[in-house]
A tleap script that builds the chain and sets N, CA, C and O, in Angstrom:
source leaprc.protein.ff14SB
mol = sequence {
  NMET ASN TYR CYS GLU ARG CYS HIE VAL ALA
  VAL GLU ASN GLU GLN CYS PRO VAL CYS GLY
  GLU THR PRO LEU ARG LEU VAL ARG GLY ASP
  ASP TYR CYS PHE LEU VAL GLU LYS GLU ASP
  MET TRP ALA ARG MET LEU LEU GLU ILE LEU
  GLU ASP ASN GLY VAL HIE PRO ILE SER HIE
  ASP ALA THR ASP VAL VAL TRP VAL MET ARG
  GLY GLY GLU LYS SER ARG GLN CYS ILE TYR
  VAL PRO PHE ARG HIE TRP GLN LEU ALA GLN
  GLU LEU MET GLN THR ALA PHE PRO CGLU
}
set mol.1.N position { -8.374 -11.396 -1.891 }
set mol.1.CA position { -9.382 -11.541 -0.863 }
set mol.1.C position { -8.702 -11.951 0.441 }
set mol.1.O position { -7.723 -12.696 0.453 }
set mol.2.N position { -9.253 -11.440 1.524 }
set mol.2.CA position { -8.760 -11.771 2.853 }
set mol.2.C position { -9.761 -12.675 3.568 }
set mol.2.O position { -10.916 -12.787 3.157 }
set mol.3.N position { -9.304 -13.318 4.641 }
set mol.3.CA position { -10.107 -14.333 5.330 }
set mol.3.C position { -10.034 -14.129 6.836 }
set mol.3.O position { -8.957 -13.955 7.406 }
set mol.4.N position { -11.208 -14.153 7.469 }
set mol.4.CA position { -11.271 -14.111 8.933 }
set mol.4.C position { -11.437 -15.539 9.447 }
set mol.4.O position { -12.451 -16.186 9.185 }
set mol.5.N position { -10.452 -16.018 10.169 }
set mol.5.CA position { -10.497 -17.380 10.683 }
set mol.5.C position { -11.545 -17.545 11.772 }
set mol.5.O position { -12.011 -18.659 12.010 }
set mol.6.N position { -11.917 -16.480 12.427 }
set mol.6.CA position { -12.923 -16.534 13.484 }
set mol.6.C position { -14.332 -16.667 12.894 }
set mol.6.O position { -15.123 -17.492 13.350 }
set mol.7.N position { -14.638 -15.859 11.886 }
set mol.7.CA position { -15.997 -15.800 11.322 }
set mol.7.C position { -16.143 -16.591 10.029 }
set mol.7.O position { -17.258 -16.822 9.561 }
set mol.8.N position { -15.023 -17.002 9.455 }
set mol.8.CA position { -15.021 -17.769 8.206 }
set mol.8.C position { -15.671 -16.997 7.059 }
set mol.8.O position { -16.499 -17.532 6.322 }
set mol.9.N position { -15.284 -15.740 6.925 }
set mol.9.CA position { -15.774 -14.921 5.824 }
set mol.9.C position { -14.600 -14.474 4.964 }
set mol.9.O position { -13.505 -14.207 5.458 }
set mol.10.N position { -14.860 -14.401 3.666 }
set mol.10.CA position { -13.883 -13.878 2.710 }
set mol.10.C position { -14.317 -12.459 2.367 }
set mol.10.O position { -15.459 -12.231 1.969 }
set mol.11.N position { -13.399 -11.503 2.522 }
set mol.11.CA position { -13.728 -10.096 2.308 }
set mol.11.C position { -12.593 -9.394 1.567 }
set mol.11.O position { -11.447 -9.843 1.577 }
set mol.12.N position { -12.938 -8.298 0.936 }
set mol.12.CA position { -11.945 -7.491 0.215 }
set mol.12.C position { -11.112 -6.643 1.181 }
set mol.12.O position { -9.923 -6.432 0.942 }
set mol.13.N position { -11.711 -6.161 2.254 }
set mol.13.CA position { -11.027 -5.230 3.157 }
set mol.13.C position { -10.103 -5.950 4.132 }
set mol.13.O position { -10.050 -7.179 4.183 }
set mol.14.N position { -9.384 -5.151 4.897 }
set mol.14.CA position { -8.395 -5.653 5.848 }
set mol.14.C position { -8.992 -5.996 7.209 }
set mol.14.O position { -8.314 -6.574 8.059 }
set mol.15.N position { -10.257 -5.640 7.418 }
set mol.15.CA position { -10.911 -5.864 8.704 }
set mol.15.C position { -12.185 -6.669 8.493 }
set mol.15.O position { -12.921 -6.434 7.535 }
set mol.16.N position { -12.448 -7.626 9.395 }
set mol.16.CA position { -13.651 -8.446 9.301 }
set mol.16.C position { -14.880 -7.591 9.606 }
set mol.16.O position { -14.920 -6.923 10.639 }
set mol.17.N position { -15.879 -7.600 8.727 }
set mol.17.CA position { -17.085 -6.813 8.967 }
set mol.17.C position { -17.987 -7.414 10.041 }
set mol.17.O position { -18.910 -6.752 10.516 }
set mol.18.N position { -17.728 -8.661 10.428 }
set mol.18.CA position { -18.561 -9.333 11.428 }
set mol.18.C position { -18.016 -9.103 12.837 }
set mol.18.O position { -18.745 -8.663 13.727 }
set mol.19.N position { -16.731 -9.404 13.032 }
set mol.19.CA position { -16.169 -9.334 14.396 }
set mol.19.C position { -15.166 -8.202 14.586 }
set mol.19.O position { -14.790 -7.904 15.720 }
set mol.20.N position { -14.723 -7.564 13.499 }
set mol.20.CA position { -13.763 -6.477 13.604 }
set mol.20.C position { -12.317 -6.926 13.652 }
set mol.20.O position { -11.420 -6.094 13.790 }
set mol.21.N position { -12.067 -8.226 13.542 }
set mol.21.CA position { -10.707 -8.768 13.577 }
set mol.21.C position { -9.832 -8.117 12.513 }
set mol.21.O position { -10.261 -7.893 11.381 }
set mol.22.N position { -8.608 -7.823 12.899 }
set mol.22.CA position { -7.627 -7.279 11.978 }
set mol.22.C position { -6.239 -7.636 12.507 }
set mol.22.O position { -6.094 -7.677 13.729 }
set mol.23.N position { -5.249 -7.887 11.737 }
set mol.23.CA position { -5.311 -8.023 10.288 }
set mol.23.C position { -5.837 -9.411 9.917 }
set mol.23.O position { -5.822 -10.338 10.727 }
set mol.24.N position { -6.295 -9.523 8.690 }
set mol.24.CA position { -6.768 -10.792 8.167 }
set mol.24.C position { -5.702 -11.386 7.265 }
set mol.24.O position { -4.860 -10.664 6.732 }
set mol.25.N position { -5.737 -12.688 7.093 }
set mol.25.CA position { -4.768 -13.331 6.196 }
set mol.25.C position { -5.398 -13.526 4.824 }
set mol.25.O position { -6.616 -13.424 4.672 }
set mol.26.N position { -4.573 -13.803 3.839 }
set mol.26.CA position { -5.076 -14.083 2.497 }
set mol.26.C position { -5.874 -15.379 2.512 }
set mol.26.O position { -5.482 -16.351 3.158 }
set mol.27.N position { -6.987 -15.388 1.803 }
set mol.27.CA position { -7.832 -16.574 1.743 }
set mol.27.C position { -7.156 -17.625 0.860 }
set mol.27.O position { -6.510 -17.298 -0.136 }
set mol.28.N position { -7.319 -18.893 1.249 }
set mol.28.CA position { -6.793 -20.015 0.473 }
set mol.28.C position { -7.968 -20.782 -0.139 }
set mol.28.O position { -9.093 -20.690 0.353 }
set mol.29.N position { -7.717 -21.517 -1.180 }
set mol.29.CA position { -8.761 -22.252 -1.875 }
set mol.29.C position { -9.502 -23.260 -1.019 }
set mol.29.O position { -10.678 -23.533 -1.255 }
set mol.30.N position { -8.815 -23.818 -0.018 }
set mol.30.CA position { -9.452 -24.826 0.832 }
set mol.30.C position { -10.095 -24.239 2.095 }
set mol.30.O position { -10.613 -24.994 2.917 }
set mol.31.N position { -10.076 -22.926 2.266 }
set mol.31.CA position { -10.750 -22.287 3.401 }
set mol.31.C position { -12.258 -22.381 3.201 }
set mol.31.O position { -12.771 -22.023 2.141 }
set mol.32.N position { -12.962 -22.858 4.212 }
set mol.32.CA position { -14.425 -22.880 4.155 }
set mol.32.C position { -14.941 -21.498 4.519 }
set mol.32.O position { -14.642 -20.975 5.593 }
set mol.33.N position { -15.721 -20.907 3.612 }
set mol.33.CA position { -16.222 -19.549 3.766 }
set mol.33.C position { -17.736 -19.555 3.917 }
set mol.33.O position { -18.435 -20.343 3.280 }
set mol.34.N position { -18.229 -18.667 4.764 }
set mol.34.CA position { -19.666 -18.532 4.971 }
set mol.34.C position { -20.341 -18.168 3.662 }
set mol.34.O position { -19.907 -17.259 2.955 }
set mol.35.N position { -21.415 -18.893 3.347 }
set mol.35.CA position { -22.195 -18.624 2.143 }
set mol.35.C position { -23.521 -17.975 2.504 }
set mol.35.O position { -23.857 -16.909 1.987 }
set mol.36.N position { -24.286 -18.625 3.402 }
set mol.36.CA position { -25.624 -18.132 3.700 }
set mol.36.C position { -26.171 -18.835 4.944 }
set mol.36.O position { -25.698 -19.901 5.337 }
set mol.37.N position { -27.176 -18.212 5.548 }
set mol.37.CA position { -27.946 -18.827 6.627 }
set mol.37.C position { -29.367 -18.985 6.109 }
set mol.37.O position { -29.968 -18.024 5.629 }
set mol.38.N position { -29.901 -20.190 6.205 }
set mol.38.CA position { -31.245 -20.480 5.688 }
set mol.38.C position { -32.012 -21.339 6.689 }
set mol.38.O position { -31.422 -22.050 7.503 }
set mol.39.N position { -33.359 -21.255 6.610 }
set mol.39.CA position { -34.192 -22.171 7.381 }
set mol.39.C position { -33.843 -23.589 6.967 }
set mol.39.O position { -33.470 -23.840 5.821 }
set mol.40.N position { -33.968 -24.511 7.905 }
set mol.40.CA position { -33.512 -25.887 7.729 }
set mol.40.C position { -33.996 -26.521 6.421 }
set mol.40.O position { -33.202 -27.149 5.721 }
set mol.41.N position { -35.260 -26.375 6.080 }
set mol.41.CA position { -35.801 -26.987 4.870 }
set mol.41.C position { -35.082 -26.463 3.625 }
set mol.41.O position { -34.700 -27.240 2.750 }
set mol.42.N position { -34.900 -25.143 3.552 }
set mol.42.CA position { -34.240 -24.535 2.394 }
set mol.42.C position { -32.748 -24.843 2.398 }
set mol.42.O position { -32.133 -25.007 1.344 }
set mol.43.N position { -32.181 -24.918 3.580 }
set mol.43.CA position { -30.755 -25.246 3.696 }
set mol.43.C position { -30.494 -26.647 3.152 }
set mol.43.O position { -29.529 -26.858 2.418 }
set mol.44.N position { -31.349 -27.604 3.509 }
set mol.44.CA position { -31.170 -28.973 3.008 }
set mol.44.C position { -31.248 -29.006 1.481 }
set mol.44.O position { -30.488 -29.719 0.825 }
set mol.45.N position { -32.176 -28.226 0.925 }
set mol.45.CA position { -32.314 -28.160 -0.526 }
set mol.45.C position { -31.041 -27.591 -1.163 }
set mol.45.O position { -30.526 -28.141 -2.136 }
set mol.46.N position { -30.545 -26.491 -0.607 }
set mol.46.CA position { -29.339 -25.865 -1.145 }
set mol.46.C position { -28.121 -26.770 -0.979 }
set mol.46.O position { -27.289 -26.858 -1.882 }
set mol.47.N position { -28.011 -27.434 0.150 }
set mol.47.CA position { -26.894 -28.355 0.369 }
set mol.47.C position { -26.877 -29.446 -0.699 }
set mol.47.O position { -25.812 -29.815 -1.193 }
set mol.48.N position { -28.037 -29.955 -1.051 }
set mol.48.CA position { -28.127 -30.990 -2.084 }
set mol.48.C position { -27.713 -30.439 -3.450 }
set mol.48.O position { -26.988 -31.099 -4.195 }
set mol.49.N position { -28.170 -29.243 -3.774 }
set mol.49.CA position { -27.795 -28.611 -5.048 }
set mol.49.C position { -26.278 -28.413 -5.115 }
set mol.49.O position { -25.647 -28.722 -6.126 }
set mol.50.N position { -25.711 -27.900 -4.039 }
set mol.50.CA position { -24.264 -27.665 -4.006 }
set mol.50.C position { -23.497 -28.970 -4.156 }
set mol.50.O position { -22.554 -29.059 -4.942 }
set mol.51.N position { -23.906 -29.978 -3.402 }
set mol.51.CA position { -23.235 -31.276 -3.455 }
set mol.51.C position { -23.335 -31.877 -4.860 }
set mol.51.O position { -22.360 -32.428 -5.370 }
set mol.52.N position { -24.510 -31.772 -5.485 }
set mol.52.CA position { -24.706 -32.297 -6.837 }
set mol.52.C position { -23.802 -31.610 -7.855 }
set mol.52.O position { -23.534 -32.166 -8.920 }
set mol.53.N position { -23.332 -30.410 -7.536 }
set mol.53.CA position { -22.464 -29.652 -8.439 }
set mol.53.C position { -21.006 -29.669 -8.001 }
set mol.53.O position { -20.207 -28.855 -8.465 }
set mol.54.N position { -20.656 -30.592 -7.112 }
set mol.54.CA position { -19.260 -30.790 -6.723 }
set mol.54.C position { -18.685 -29.768 -5.765 }
set mol.54.O position { -17.466 -29.643 -5.654 }
set mol.55.N position { -19.549 -29.030 -5.066 }
set mol.55.CA position { -19.058 -27.973 -4.179 }
set mol.55.C position { -18.639 -28.498 -2.811 }
set mol.55.O position { -17.721 -27.933 -2.216 }
set mol.56.N position { -19.254 -29.535 -2.289 }
set mol.56.CA position { -18.937 -30.151 -0.994 }
set mol.56.C position { -19.039 -29.167 0.173 }
set mol.56.O position { -18.039 -28.850 0.816 }
set mol.57.N position { -20.257 -28.687 0.438 }
set mol.57.CA position { -20.481 -27.739 1.534 }
set mol.57.C position { -20.477 -28.429 2.893 }
set mol.57.O position { -20.559 -29.654 2.990 }
set mol.58.N position { -20.380 -27.620 3.930 }
set mol.58.CA position { -20.621 -28.090 5.295 }
set mol.58.C position { -21.640 -27.131 5.910 }
set mol.58.O position { -21.816 -26.006 5.440 }
set mol.59.N position { -22.302 -27.591 6.960 }
set mol.59.CA position { -23.288 -26.729 7.609 }
set mol.59.C position { -23.332 -27.041 9.098 }
set mol.59.O position { -22.853 -28.078 9.555 }
set mol.60.N position { -23.925 -26.105 9.841 }
set mol.60.CA position { -24.172 -26.331 11.262 }
set mol.60.C position { -25.372 -25.497 11.675 }
set mol.60.O position { -25.758 -24.551 10.988 }
set mol.61.N position { -25.958 -25.864 12.810 }
set mol.61.CA position { -27.087 -25.093 13.329 }
set mol.61.C position { -26.648 -23.660 13.550 }
set mol.61.O position { -25.570 -23.400 14.084 }
set mol.62.N position { -27.505 -22.723 13.128 }
set mol.62.CA position { -27.175 -21.308 13.231 }
set mol.62.C position { -27.215 -20.812 14.667 }
set mol.62.O position { -26.446 -19.923 15.032 }
set mol.63.N position { -28.088 -21.364 15.479 }
set mol.63.CA position { -28.225 -20.918 16.863 }
set mol.63.C position { -28.509 -22.108 17.751 }
set mol.63.O position { -28.799 -23.203 17.271 }
set mol.64.N position { -28.424 -21.887 19.035 }
set mol.64.CA position { -28.810 -22.903 20.012 }
set mol.64.C position { -30.301 -22.841 20.294 }
set mol.64.O position { -30.851 -23.694 20.989 }
set mol.65.N position { -30.947 -21.820 19.746 }
set mol.65.CA position { -32.371 -21.594 20.004 }
set mol.65.C position { -33.173 -22.112 18.823 }
set mol.65.O position { -32.793 -21.924 17.667 }
set mol.66.N position { -34.280 -22.762 19.124 }
set mol.66.CA position { -35.191 -23.206 18.084 }
set mol.66.C position { -36.441 -22.357 18.173 }
set mol.66.O position { -37.045 -22.232 19.238 }
set mol.67.N position { -36.829 -21.770 17.040 }
set mol.67.CA position { -38.019 -20.931 17.021 }
set mol.67.C position { -39.247 -21.806 16.893 }
set mol.67.O position { -39.258 -22.766 16.123 }
set mol.68.N position { -40.273 -21.478 17.642 }
set mol.68.CA position { -41.533 -22.199 17.551 }
set mol.68.C position { -42.523 -21.285 16.846 }
set mol.68.O position { -42.884 -20.224 17.356 }
set mol.69.N position { -42.951 -21.710 15.675 }
set mol.69.CA position { -43.869 -20.904 14.882 }
set mol.69.C position { -45.028 -21.787 14.441 }
set mol.69.O position { -44.826 -22.850 13.854 }
set mol.70.N position { -46.228 -21.338 14.726 }
set mol.70.CA position { -47.432 -22.081 14.341 }
set mol.70.C position { -47.381 -23.512 14.829 }
set mol.70.O position { -47.822 -24.424 14.130 }
set mol.71.N position { -46.852 -23.715 16.011 }
set mol.71.CA position { -46.824 -25.041 16.596 }
set mol.71.C position { -45.709 -25.939 16.103 }
set mol.71.O position { -45.582 -27.070 16.571 }
set mol.72.N position { -44.894 -25.466 15.167 }
set mol.72.CA position { -43.805 -26.288 14.653 }
set mol.72.C position { -42.467 -25.641 14.926 }
set mol.72.O position { -42.375 -24.425 15.092 }
set mol.73.N position { -41.440 -26.450 14.972 }
set mol.73.CA position { -40.097 -25.936 15.229 }
set mol.73.C position { -39.413 -25.634 13.900 }
set mol.73.O position { -39.496 -26.415 12.952 }
set mol.74.N position { -38.744 -24.501 13.848 }
set mol.74.CA position { -37.976 -24.131 12.658 }
set mol.74.C position { -36.570 -23.765 13.094 }
set mol.74.O position { -36.369 -22.819 13.855 }
set mol.75.N position { -35.619 -24.510 12.613 }
set mol.75.CA position { -34.231 -24.179 12.912 }
set mol.75.C position { -33.587 -23.623 11.654 }
set mol.75.O position { -34.141 -23.714 10.559 }
set mol.76.N position { -32.418 -23.052 11.829 }
set mol.76.CA position { -31.687 -22.442 10.717 }
set mol.76.C position { -30.304 -23.076 10.643 }
set mol.76.O position { -29.743 -23.514 11.648 }
set mol.77.N position { -29.774 -23.113 9.426 }
set mol.77.CA position { -28.457 -23.682 9.175 }
set mol.77.C position { -27.547 -22.627 8.553 }
set mol.77.O position { -27.979 -21.854 7.697 }
set mol.78.N position { -26.304 -22.598 8.979 }
set mol.78.CA position { -25.265 -21.805 8.320 }
set mol.78.C position { -24.545 -22.738 7.357 }
set mol.78.O position { -24.166 -23.850 7.723 }
set mol.79.N position { -24.360 -22.281 6.127 }
set mol.79.CA position { -23.724 -23.098 5.101 }
set mol.79.C position { -22.393 -22.459 4.718 }
set mol.79.O position { -22.298 -21.248 4.517 }
set mol.80.N position { -21.367 -23.304 4.622 }
set mol.80.CA position { -20.014 -22.884 4.275 }
set mol.80.C position { -19.536 -23.707 3.086 }
set mol.80.O position { -19.870 -24.885 2.958 }
set mol.81.N position { -18.754 -23.077 2.222 }
set mol.81.CA position { -18.219 -23.765 1.042 }
set mol.81.C position { -16.732 -23.442 0.915 }
set mol.81.O position { -16.282 -22.391 1.371 }
set mol.82.N position { -15.968 -24.345 0.295 }
set mol.82.CA position { -14.552 -24.032 0.052 }
set mol.82.C position { -14.444 -22.793 -0.844 }
set mol.82.O position { -15.209 -22.636 -1.795 }
set mol.83.N position { -13.503 -21.932 -0.534 }
set mol.83.CA position { -13.369 -20.688 -1.284 }
set mol.83.C position { -13.203 -20.927 -2.779 }
set mol.83.O position { -13.714 -20.150 -3.586 }
set mol.84.N position { -12.501 -21.985 -3.160 }
set mol.84.CA position { -12.299 -22.251 -4.591 }
set mol.84.C position { -13.629 -22.478 -5.314 }
set mol.84.O position { -13.682 -22.360 -6.538 }
set mol.85.N position { -14.714 -22.804 -4.582 }
set mol.85.CA position { -16.036 -23.016 -5.175 }
set mol.85.C position { -17.027 -21.921 -4.774 }
set mol.85.O position { -18.220 -22.034 -5.058 }
set mol.86.N position { -16.546 -20.872 -4.124 }
set mol.86.CA position { -17.436 -19.851 -3.580 }
set mol.86.C position { -18.238 -19.148 -4.673 }
set mol.86.O position { -19.438 -18.930 -4.504 }
set mol.87.N position { -17.607 -18.791 -5.782 }
set mol.87.CA position { -18.314 -18.112 -6.874 }
set mol.87.C position { -19.387 -19.018 -7.471 }
set mol.87.O position { -20.511 -18.571 -7.700 }
set mol.88.N position { -19.059 -20.276 -7.724 }
set mol.88.CA position { -20.036 -21.230 -8.245 }
set mol.88.C position { -21.186 -21.387 -7.254 }
set mol.88.O position { -22.350 -21.409 -7.653 }
set mol.89.N position { -20.869 -21.494 -5.972 }
set mol.89.CA position { -21.909 -21.636 -4.949 }
set mol.89.C position { -22.836 -20.428 -4.936 }
set mol.89.O position { -24.049 -20.581 -4.791 }
set mol.90.N position { -22.279 -19.227 -5.086 }
set mol.90.CA position { -23.093 -18.006 -5.162 }
set mol.90.C position { -24.061 -18.079 -6.344 }
set mol.90.O position { -25.242 -17.757 -6.211 }
set mol.91.N position { -23.551 -18.502 -7.495 }
set mol.91.CA position { -24.377 -18.597 -8.693 }
set mol.91.C position { -25.482 -19.636 -8.542 }
set mol.91.O position { -26.625 -19.386 -8.925 }
set mol.92.N position { -25.147 -20.802 -7.984 }
set mol.92.CA position { -26.153 -21.842 -7.755 }
set mol.92.C position { -27.220 -21.382 -6.778 }
set mol.92.O position { -28.408 -21.639 -6.973 }
set mol.93.N position { -26.789 -20.700 -5.724 }
set mol.93.CA position { -27.736 -20.188 -4.726 }
set mol.93.C position { -28.655 -19.158 -5.368 }
set mol.93.O position { -29.859 -19.162 -5.109 }
set mol.94.N position { -28.114 -18.283 -6.194 }
set mol.94.CA position { -28.904 -17.239 -6.855 }
set mol.94.C position { -29.938 -17.854 -7.795 }
set mol.94.O position { -31.054 -17.349 -7.914 }
set mol.95.N position { -29.565 -18.938 -8.456 }
set mol.95.CA position { -30.495 -19.636 -9.334 }
set mol.95.C position { -31.618 -20.292 -8.547 }
set mol.95.O position { -32.779 -20.235 -8.952 }
set mol.96.N position { -31.279 -20.914 -7.426 }
set mol.96.CA position { -32.266 -21.620 -6.605 }
set mol.96.C position { -33.153 -20.662 -5.809 }
set mol.96.O position { -34.336 -20.927 -5.597 }
set mol.97.N position { -32.563 -19.541 -5.371 }
set mol.97.CA position { -33.266 -18.562 -4.528 }
set mol.97.C position { -33.060 -17.170 -5.115 }
set mol.97.O position { -32.251 -16.400 -4.596 }
set mol.98.N position { -33.772 -16.832 -6.183 }
set mol.98.CA position { -33.517 -15.562 -6.876 }
set mol.98.C position { -33.911 -14.305 -6.095 }
set mol.98.O position { -33.643 -13.200 -6.567 }
set mol.99.N position { -34.527 -14.429 -4.937 }
set mol.99.CA position { -34.919 -13.214 -4.189 }
set mol.99.C position { -33.707 -12.413 -3.892 }
set mol.99.O position { -33.804 -11.354 -3.272 }
savepdb mol mol.pdb
quit
């Protein structure tokens, strides 16, 4: 697997599908890789599940913009996990959010 240091994604190909960066370096176990973007409420739930399973995720606001829907604010979080736990994180996320 290769790693884009700009986008923090682990990919099979030689070029980043997000930014087009090339060449990419080999991913290391301690590289934080993008897992998912979720609404804040769901992100907090997933972060807790990941942490409870020893994954130690990090997150940040997905955008500088806050959406106002039905009078309430909804923000989104990007969640990243160490590559060595990426497969486990995928499985936990799939269990929590089977859609």
